[in-house]
N, C-alpha and C positions, 0 to 999 in steps of 0.2 A: 758719839760721833761729833767730830769737830764742826765748828760753824762754817768753815770754808766748804767742807764736803756737802753739808746740808744745802748751802746756797746753790751749789752745782747741780744737785739733784732737783731742786725747785726750778732752776732755770730750764733744765732739760724737760721737766714735766710741762712747763709753760709753753715751750717750743712745740712739744707734741700736741698739746691742746689747740694751739693756734693752727697747726698744720691740719689737725682733724677738722677744725672749724672751717678752714679754707676749702678743704676737700668737700665737706657737706655743702658749702655755698656753691662751689663749682658744679657739683652734681645737681643741686636744685636748679641752678641757673640753666644748665644744659637741658634738663628735663623740661623746664619751662619753654626753652627755645624750640625743642623738637617735638613736643607733645601737644602744642596749642592746635586746636581744631580750626581748619581753614575751609572756606567755601570759595571756589573759583568758577569762573565762567569765561570761555574763550570769546574774544571780541569778534563778532560776526556782523556782516553788513545786512541791513534791512531797508525796506522802502515803506514809508508811512504816507498815507493818503488823506487829503482833506476832501470830503465829499459834500457837495451842495445838494440839498433836497429842496425842491421848490414846486410851485404850481404855475403852469403856463396857460395863457389864453390864446386861442388860435384865430388868426385872420386869414381868410382865403378870398380869392376873386370869385365870388358866388353870385349867380343870377337865378333867382327863384322863379319857377314856372308855376302858375296857378290856373285853376279852372274857375268857371263862373260860380259853380256850386259844388258842395261836397259830392264826390262820386268815387267808386272803386276804380283803380288804375291797373291796366294790364301793361306791364313793362316788356318791351321787345328787345332790350339789351340788359346785360347783367349790371348790377350796381357798380358804378365807377368805370364802366367800360367806355372806351373811345367810340364815339358815334360819328360816322362820316357825314359830310355835308349833304343836305337835302334828304336825309333819311328820317323815316317815322320811328320815333323812339318810345312813344307811349300812346295809349288809347284809354280815354276815360269812358265810363258807361253810366251816364246820368239817368236817374230814375226819380221823377218828381215826388212820388209817394213813399220813398224809402226813408226810414229813420236813420239817425246817425249810428245807432247800434247795429243796424243791418248792414250799413256801408262798411263799418269797421270789421264786422264778422267776415264778410266776403273778402275784404282786403287781406285779412290775415290768411285765409285759405289760398288766395292767389299768390301771396308772398311765399308761403310754404312750398307750393308747387314750383314756383319759379326758382327757389333756392335749391330744391332737389334736382331740377333739370340742369341748373348751372353746375352742381356738384358732379352729376353723372357725365356731363360734357367734359368737365375737367378731368374726370377719371379716364375717359376715352383718350384724352391727349397724353395721359401718363404712359401709355404704351403697353401695359400688361395688367392682368387682373391682380397679381400679387402686389405690384407697385401701387395700384389704385387702392387696394385694401389697406396697405401700410399707410398711405397718405391719409385715407379717411379715418383710420384708427388714430393717427396723430391729431387730426382735426378734432375728433371727439374728445381726446384727452386734454388738449389745450383749451377747448371751449369749456369743458367741465371745470378746469382750474380757474378760468376767468370768472365763471359764475360764482365760485367760492370766494374769490378775491373781492368781487363787487359786493357780495353779501357782507363780508367782513368789514369792508370800508363804508357800508351803509348806503351805497349807490344802487338803490333798488330798481330804479328805472333802467340802468345799464344791465343789471342782473336779469330783468325780465326779457329784454331784447336778446341778451346772450343766451338765455335758456331756450328761446325759440330756435336760435341757430343750432344749439346743441341737439334739440329734437330732430332738426332737419339732417344733421350729420349722422345721427343714429339711424334714422329711417333710411338714408341713402346706403349706409353700411349694410343694413338688412337686405336691401335690394341687390347689392353687389354680391352677397353670399347666396342669393337665390339661383333659380334655374334659367332666368331670362337674361338676354344680352342687354347691354346698356342702351342700344338703339331701340330695342323693343320697349324698355321701361320708359325711355324719353317719349316715345310715341304714345304710350298709355297715359302718361302724365299730361301730355298735350291734349288728348281727348278728354281727360278728366277736367282740365281747365276750361276747355271749350264748352263742355256740358254745363259747368257752373255759370258761364257767361250767357249761354243760350237761355238757361232757366231764369236768369236775372232780367234779361231784356234791356230796356233803356235805350237812350240815345247815345250813339258812338261819336266821340270827338277825337280826331287824330292830332298828334303834335309832331311837328317836323323841324329839323335843324336848319339853320341858315348857313352855318359853317361847322366845320369839324370841331368837336369838343367832347370833354368827358361829362357824363351825366350820372348823377347820384339820385337814388330813389327817395331818401329821407331828408327832411329839413328839421332844424331844431328851434326855429323861431328867432334866432339871434343873427340871422344873415344880414338883416338891416340895421343891427345894433353895432356889431363889430365891423366897422366900415373899412374895407380893404383899401379903398382909394385914399383914405385919410391917415393911414397908419404912419406915414413918414412925416406928417405935419401935426399930429395931435400932441397935446400936453398931458402931463401926468393927471391933472384934474379931470380932463376930458376922458382919459382912459378909465379912471376909477368911477366916473359917472356911468360909463358903459356897463361896468360889472354890477352896478346896482339896478339896472333896468330889468324889467320883466320881459320874457320872450313874447313875440307875436304869435297869434294863432296859426297853426299849420293845417287847419281843417280843410282848406281848399288847395293845399300845396300838392302839385303833381311830382315835383322833384326840383333839382337845381343843376345848372350848368356850372362846371368849373373851368374858367376860361384862361387860367394861367397855371403853369406848373410850379411857380414860385409862391411860397406861402410864408407867413410870419408868425412868430411866437413872442408874445409879450410876457416878461417875467418880472414881477415885483421882487425886490430884494434889498437888504440893508446895505449900508455904505461899505462895510468891511468886505462883504461878499462881492459887491459890484466892482471893487478895486482889483479883484483877481482876474478881470476880463479886460482885454484891450480892444479898442475900436478896430474893426476890420479883421480881428482874429477869428479863427474857426475852431469850434469846440465840439466835442462829442457829448451828446445828451442821451441818456437811457430813458425811454418812455415806459414808465411802470405800467400804465393802463393799456399798453399795447404789447404785453408780454416781454417787456424789457428791450424792445427794438431800439437799436442805437442809430442815431442820425447825426451827421455833421451840421452844425448851425453857425452862421457867421453874424457877429455883432454889428448891427447897422446904426443904432441910435441909443442914446441914454437920456431918458426923461428925468429931469431933476426932481429930487424929493421935495415934498411940501412940509409944512410944519406938522401936519397930522399924518401924512402918508409917506411910505418908502418910495424911493426912486424906482423907475421901470426900465429894464433893458429890452430892446427890440432886436430879435435875431431873425435872420432869413434862412430858408432852407429850400433846396432845389430838388429834393428827392421825395418820392411817394412810393414806399414799398408796397408790394401786393398785400391786400387784406389789412392795410393800415387804417385804423379807425380814427377819424378826425373829430374826436370829441372836443367840444368847445373849450373845456378845461381839462387838463391832464396833469398827473404827477410825473415829475422828471427828476433825475439825478445826474450829476456831472462831477468828475474828478477835477477839482480846480487847483490842486497843488500836490506835488510829489516831493518828499524829502528823503534823501538817501544818506545813510551813515551807519556808524556802529551803534548798537543798542547797549546802553549802560544802565543797570538797575539804579534806582534812586539812592539806595543805601551805599552804593559803591563810590559815589562822587565825593571827593575830598577837596580840601583847600590846603595847600602846602606852600609856604613862603609866598602867600598872597596869590597863588596860581591855582586855578581849578584843574583837577585831574583825578587819576585813579592810581591805587597801588596795584602792582602786578607781581606775579611770582615768576622769576626768571632764574633758572639754574639753582633752585632752592633758596634764592635770596629775594628779599622784598626790594622792588624798585618803584619809582614814581614816574608816571607818564602824564603829560599835559593833555587836555582835551579842549575842543571848541564846541560848546553846546549850541545846537541849531533849533532844537525843539524839545519841549517838555510834554511827556505823555502821562498816562495814568500808571504811576509806579516805575517809570523809566525816562531816560533822556535819550535823544538821538544826538550824537556828536559827529563832527566831520571825520571823514576817513583820512588815513595817512596821506593818501594822494591829494585829497582836497587841501589839507594843511600845507603840503609841499607847494602846491600851486599858489597858495596864499602867501608864500614866502616865510612860513614858520620853520623853525629849526627842526630838522628831521629826527635827530636822535632821541629827543625827549618827548615825542608825541606818540600816542597810542597807535599800534599797528594791528592789522588783521591777525587773529588767532593768539594775540597776547592773552595770558591768563589773568583776567581781572579778578582781584580779591573782593568778593562781595560780603564776606564776614570774617573777622579776625580781630584779636585783642592786641592792644599796644603796638600797633604797626609803625614802623619807621624804616627808612632806607638802610639797607644792609642787614636787616634782621634775617637770620637763617632758619630754614625749615628743612627737616630731614624727609 
């Protein structure tokens, strides 16, 4: 074979080998492009909330009514009920030789009877036995859960008071399912109460209103500590001094008059939390120790923080829901901030040409969309919506939009990369 022919064959073989090599490379490249595993997630709008959890201290316009000596009290109006002017609202039965234990035991019996009469009278107002039973069943259930919550929180005094209410609800439910009418049961309970008082004897002292007001049976001893008249003038130091005082004795307390429907809640909080509230603004607070009852409260004052203590925000409220318990201290929660935007997993956020954004899959091709981060959460970011970016004057075409397929996992991503 001559040398020219040999060179021709060698050249042809080289061309074939190069062609085969290029084909293998193209196939490998194509397989790499179309077989890479991707994870995507559509851009969806969510709302993230910042919730403040705090403890409030309650200030009310309270006037404590006392007797000269400890004595059982017969209440002629339900707890918290509005009492008209010149009406007798309570009667004490003083007995000189009675021990404090005897007084407390009779008072507990009188309170139980009074609670059952009030529940039966309320059932009569409901309009039907079925409605009454349903309402009483709900009262039993709610009271039961409040007992459990108090025990879990370690507030044993509240749990004891609530457990007594629970027994009254259960007893009333038993009466409603019996054979007697509500009026017959109320009459029987009235006779039972009168028999207890007749057996006790003692000197009767009646208490009469001078003007129409709401009357509550129980006092906590802090009525003279948390001064309602000074709530708009006190300093943070004075407020914290109140929280450290011990309550006064309630041994001779008959009850207390509530002379104003406006009440105040003082809430200590750190600077960051306090800045989320504006003077004169009205905010909804959920009262955890009142079954989550929600009430609107208006910010009236901000007491400046001291070197040792946080500042205190003073809110006012004009509402008193039925059966709302005015515990002196209560746990509350409030939504202080809402952020709305698209949810972007942390691993999807990228930086391209010094701009924050995400890679998306659009018509089998990788594209880049800019984002504006407004909050960082646990494992995710919240970024502005397309509409929010547009309002801010950002260029529309390059920003993330609703339902764009965000690439959350993928190798060697770049703009224009194709996926089958």
